[in-house]
Backbone as CSV, one residue per row, in Angstrom:
resi,resn,N_x,N_y,N_z,CA_x,CA_y,CA_z,C_x,C_y,C_z
1,MET,25.259,15.976,-14.321,24.025,15.468,-13.768,23.722,16.198,-12.462
2,LYS,22.495,16.716,-12.348,22.070,17.430,-11.144,20.876,16.703,-10.535
3,ILE,20.866,16.624,-9.204,19.843,15.853,-8.498,19.362,16.626,-7.277
4,VAL,18.041,16.568,-7.033,17.469,17.079,-5.791,16.773,15.910,-5.103
5,ILE,17.088,15.718,-3.828,16.457,14.682,-3.009,15.633,15.399,-1.949
6,ILE,14.333,15.156,-1.952,13.442,15.772,-0.958,13.010,14.655,-0.018
7,GLU,13.639,14.613,1.137,13.458,13.520,2.102,13.689,14.063,3.503
8,ASP,12.674,13.926,4.377,12.815,14.483,5.725,13.549,13.564,6.691
9,GLU,13.737,12.296,6.348,14.548,11.399,7.167,16.002,11.654,6.775
10,GLN,16.695,12.447,7.591,18.027,12.928,7.231,18.994,11.794,6.896
11,GLU,18.988,10.725,7.683,19.923,9.622,7.440,19.693,8.988,6.075
12,LEU,18.430,8.771,5.715,18.123,8.193,4.402,18.541,9.153,3.289
13,GLY,18.272,10.420,3.470,18.658,11.412,2.472,20.163,11.424,2.231
14,VAL,20.943,11.370,3.312,22.398,11.363,3.193,22.867,10.069,2.525
15,LEU,22.286,8.940,2.905,22.636,7.662,2.266,22.367,7.715,0.766
16,MET,21.203,8.229,0.396,20.857,8.331,-1.031,21.827,9.245,-1.759
17,ARG,22.109,10.383,-1.142,23.029,11.348,-1.748,24.384,10.700,-2.002
18,ASN,24.929,10.049,-0.984,26.239,9.418,-1.116,26.221,8.310,-2.176
19,PHE,25.154,7.526,-2.184,25.022,6.456,-3.174,24.998,7.020,-4.595
20,LEU,24.185,8.048,-4.806,24.052,8.641,-6.141,25.359,9.288,-6.604
21,VAL,26.053,9.940,-5.688,27.337,10.566,-6.029,28.317,9.498,-6.510
22,ARG,28.370,8.370,-5.790,29.278,7.282,-6.196,28.830,6.625,-7.493
23,GLN,27.544,6.307,-7.599,27.019,5.600,-8.775,27.204,6.391,-10.055
24,LEU,26.961,7.686,-9.950,26.989,8.534,-11.143,28.328,9.241,-11.317
25,ASN,29.259,8.957,-10.406,30.598,9.537,-10.478,30.537,11.073,-10.583
26,ILE,29.756,11.662,-9.693,29.564,13.112,-9.693,30.787,13.777,-9.073
27,LYS,31.419,14.639,-9.840,32.681,15.263,-9.432,32.510,16.414,-8.440
28,SER,31.396,17.143,-8.532,31.190,18.279,-7.618,29.848,18.119,-6.895
29,PRO,29.795,17.173,-5.941,28.521,16.857,-5.280,27.895,18.014,-4.518
30,ASP,28.719,18.949,-4.024,28.157,20.052,-3.242,27.257,20.950,-4.076
31,THR,27.540,21.062,-5.351,26.701,21.901,-6.211,25.731,21.086,-7.059
32,ALA,26.024,19.802,-7.284,25.207,18.994,-8.186,24.108,18.198,-7.493
33,VAL,24.242,17.960,-6.200,23.253,17.158,-5.474,22.797,17.939,-4.248
34,LYS,21.517,18.283,-4.238,20.948,19.048,-3.120,20.001,18.153,-2.329
35,LEU,20.049,18.279,-1.017,19.200,17.521,-0.122,18.284,18.491,0.609
36,ALA,16.985,18.231,0.546,15.999,19.102,1.184,15.120,18.265,2.116
37,ALA,14.685,18.860,3.227,13.889,18.145,4.214,12.401,18.499,4.162
38,SER,12.009,19.363,3.224,10.606,19.760,3.109,10.297,20.117,1.658
39,ILE,9.022,20.208,1.351,8.610,20.593,-0.002,9.106,22.001,-0.312
40,THR,8.916,22.915,0.626,9.326,24.306,0.421,10.812,24.398,0.101
41,GLU,11.617,23.722,0.904,13.064,23.721,0.699,13.410,23.019,-0.629
42,GLY,12.693,21.944,-0.931,12.933,21.204,-2.165,12.642,22.020,-3.411
43,VAL,11.526,22.740,-3.411,11.163,23.577,-4.563,12.214,24.669,-4.762
44,LYS,12.713,25.210,-3.663,13.779,26.226,-3.745,15.020,25.621,-4.421
45,CYS,15.395,24.418,-4.011,16.554,23.737,-4.611,16.320,23.437,-6.090
46,ILE,15.100,23.030,-6.424,14.762,22.714,-7.819,14.931,23.961,-8.685
47,LYS,14.399,25.077,-8.201,14.518,26.328,-8.966,15.971,26.778,-9.083
48,GLU,16.749,26.489,-8.050,18.146,26.912,-8.012,19.028,26.140,-9.000
49,ILE,18.877,24.800,-9.049,19.809,24.027,-9.886,19.169,23.363,-11.104
50,MET,17.838,23.409,-11.228,17.138,22.790,-12.365,17.666,21.370,-12.607
51,PRO,17.357,20.429,-11.695,17.958,19.099,-11.728,17.462,18.203,-12.873
52,ASP,18.257,17.178,-13.145,17.886,16.144,-14.111,17.000,15.096,-13.440
53,TRP,17.222,14.906,-12.142,16.490,13.916,-11.354,15.975,14.562,-10.079
54,ILE,14.736,14.199,-9.698,14.163,14.630,-8.425,13.634,13.385,-7.727
55,PHE,14.144,13.125,-6.538,13.639,12.044,-5.696,12.824,12.709,-4.602
56,ILE,11.524,12.363,-4.508,10.663,13.042,-3.537,9.901,12.033,-2.681
57,ASP,10.003,12.225,-1.373,9.275,11.413,-0.402,7.822,11.879,-0.389
58,ASN,6.931,11.056,0.139,5.538,11.472,0.199,5.224,12.239,1.488
59,ASN,5.547,11.657,2.635,5.207,12.299,3.901,6.295,13.279,4.313
60,LEU,6.016,14.541,4.089,6.974,15.597,4.413,6.345,16.547,5.429
61,PRO,7.149,17.279,6.185,6.602,18.129,7.249,5.598,19.174,6.765
62,ASP,5.733,19.632,5.524,4.835,20.690,5.045,3.887,20.228,3.937
63,GLY,3.652,18.920,3.854,2.674,18.435,2.887,3.031,17.082,2.315
64,LYS,2.251,16.683,1.321,2.430,15.387,0.667,3.185,15.575,-0.647
65,GLY,4.258,14.821,-0.811,5.044,14.884,-2.036,4.221,14.550,-3.267
66,ILE,3.301,13.612,-3.110,2.477,13.189,-4.246,1.652,14.351,-4.801
67,ASP,1.284,15.284,-3.926,0.498,16.446,-4.356,1.363,17.502,-5.047
68,GLU,2.680,17.402,-4.922,3.591,18.381,-5.518,4.087,17.984,-6.901
69,ILE,3.906,16.722,-7.273,4.466,16.234,-8.546,4.001,17.087,-9.723
70,GLN,2.709,17.361,-9.804,2.189,18.154,-10.931,2.768,19.565,-10.933
71,ASN,2.909,20.173,-9.763,3.496,21.524,-9.687,4.941,21.512,-10.172
72,ILE,5.676,20.481,-9.789,7.076,20.364,-10.224,7.124,20.165,-11.738
73,LYS,6.238,19.322,-12.256,6.199,19.067,-13.705,5.930,20.373,-14.475
74,LYS,5.079,21.230,-13.920,4.763,22.501,-14.582,5.993,23.399,-14.699
75,MET,6.917,23.272,-13.746,8.156,24.057,-13.799,9.022,23.627,-14.978
76,TYR,8.805,22.407,-15.440,9.673,21.807,-16.455,8.946,21.479,-17.747
77,GLN,7.988,22.244,-18.122,7.242,21.925,-19.341,8.207,21.708,-20.495
78,GLY,8.119,20.504,-21.074,8.990,20.168,-22.195,10.372,19.704,-21.780
79,GLY,10.651,19.677,-20.470,11.969,19.269,-20.003,12.097,17.762,-19.859
80,ASN,13.297,17.317,-19.578,13.565,15.887,-19.428,13.789,15.473,-17.984
81,THR,13.402,16.299,-17.035,13.596,15.966,-15.633,12.764,14.746,-15.264
82,LYS,13.402,13.813,-14.559,12.730,12.594,-14.109,12.373,12.742,-12.638
83,ILE,11.134,12.386,-12.287,10.671,12.460,-10.904,10.460,11.047,-10.379
84,VAL,11.097,10.772,-9.247,10.984,9.476,-8.595,10.265,9.680,-7.264
85,MET,9.060,9.128,-7.158,8.275,9.195,-5.918,8.740,8.077,-4.996
86,MET,8.924,8.391,-3.716,9.351,7.395,-2.734,8.325,7.327,-1.607
87,SER,7.853,6.108,-1.306,6.879,5.977,-0.225,6.779,4.534,0.242
88,ALA,6.474,4.363,1.521,6.201,3.033,2.067,4.766,2.618,1.738
89,MET,3.974,3.588,1.298,2.563,3.315,0.978,2.446,2.922,-0.496
90,THR,2.568,1.621,-0.764,2.566,1.140,-2.147,1.234,1.411,-2.850
91,ASN,0.162,1.647,-2.087,-1.121,1.956,-2.710,-1.110,3.324,-3.402
92,LEU,-0.057,4.109,-3.197,0.057,5.421,-3.851,0.679,5.340,-5.241
93,LYS,1.174,4.173,-5.611,1.930,4.015,-6.860,1.140,4.499,-8.076
94,ASP,-0.079,4.023,-8.245,-0.887,4.420,-9.412,-1.159,5.918,-9.425
95,GLU,-1.475,6.475,-8.254,-1.743,7.910,-8.168,-0.487,8.717,-8.505
96,ALA,0.669,8.241,-8.045,1.929,8.928,-8.340,2.155,8.978,-9.854
97,PHE,1.913,7.866,-10.533,2.084,7.841,-11.993,1.060,8.738,-12.685
98,ARG,-0.180,8.742,-12.189,-1.207,9.626,-12.772,-0.811,11.093,-12.605
99,ASN,-0.159,11.415,-11.487,0.255,12.800,-11.220,1.505,13.199,-11.987
100,GLY,2.156,12.228,-12.643,3.308,12.573,-13.469,4.642,12.016,-13.031
101,ALA,4.669,11.192,-11.976,5.938,10.582,-11.560,6.423,9.651,-12.666
102,ASP,7.733,9.610,-12.852,8.320,8.720,-13.848,8.621,7.347,-13.257
103,TYR,8.913,7.331,-11.956,9.240,6.087,-11.263,8.671,6.134,-9.860
104,PHE,8.542,4.946,-9.248,8.070,4.840,-7.866,8.998,3.884,-7.135
105,LEU,9.540,4.318,-6.011,10.384,3.464,-5.177,9.662,3.157,-3.877
106,ASP,9.535,1.860,-3.583,8.964,1.451,-2.305,9.987,1.664,-1.203
107,LYS,9.497,2.091,-0.052,10.357,2.178,1.122,10.139,0.910,1.946
108,PRO,11.151,0.351,2.562,12.508,0.858,2.587,13.149,0.811,1.195
109,ILE,13.961,1.815,0.911,14.577,1.978,-0.400,15.574,0.852,-0.670
110,SER,15.477,0.297,-1.862,16.453,-0.683,-2.327,17.407,0.046,-3.277
111,PHE,18.676,0.088,-2.902,19.636,0.773,-3.766,19.879,0.008,-5.062
112,VAL,19.575,-1.286,-5.052,19.623,-2.064,-6.299,18.575,-1.507,-7.264
113,GLU,17.400,-1.196,-6.733,16.321,-0.622,-7.542,16.694,0.776,-8.052
114,VAL,17.310,1.584,-7.192,17.748,2.923,-7.603,18.743,2.789,-8.752
115,ARG,19.700,1.891,-8.607,20.709,1.672,-9.661,20.030,1.239,-10.968
116,HIS,19.028,0.377,-10.857,18.287,-0.098,-12.028,17.605,1.073,-12.756
117,ILE,16.969,1.945,-12.007,16.301,3.115,-12.598,17.318,3.982,-13.324
118,LEU,18.438,4.253,-12.673,19.455,5.129,-13.256,20.104,4.517,-14.500
119,THR,20.398,3.233,-14.461,21.084,2.621,-15.612,20.162,2.464,-16.805
120,ASN,18.873,2.390,-16.583,17.930,2.299,-17.693,17.697,3.637,-18.349
121,GLN,18.218,4.719,-17.757,18.011,6.064,-18.319,19.237,6.600,-19.043
122,LYS,20.362,5.945,-18.896,21.591,6.483,-19.502,21.606,6.284,-20.997
């Protein structure tokens, strides 16, 4: 399982990374889970490891995550990559789904909710 987390709040990104590594019992987290603080860095990580899961924040230093969902989906035409949009702005939920997000997580992030999303996909 490979994961890219695009989150500019470093502490939240590290918490998510550690949680996902434990939950999914990832044996080589340094190569399987990448943490990016911007869209540019995130897209680079996506191209590098071709993840199964992408968690993307909306407010990033170089743009809006919600505007990148379609571009990311185009990289994976026919693929099974799941995109999880994360935002405190719950009014973005419908737009995120229209743009191709598979899931939406309200901030502050509930790790119970993250676990629920992951266990429903196994």
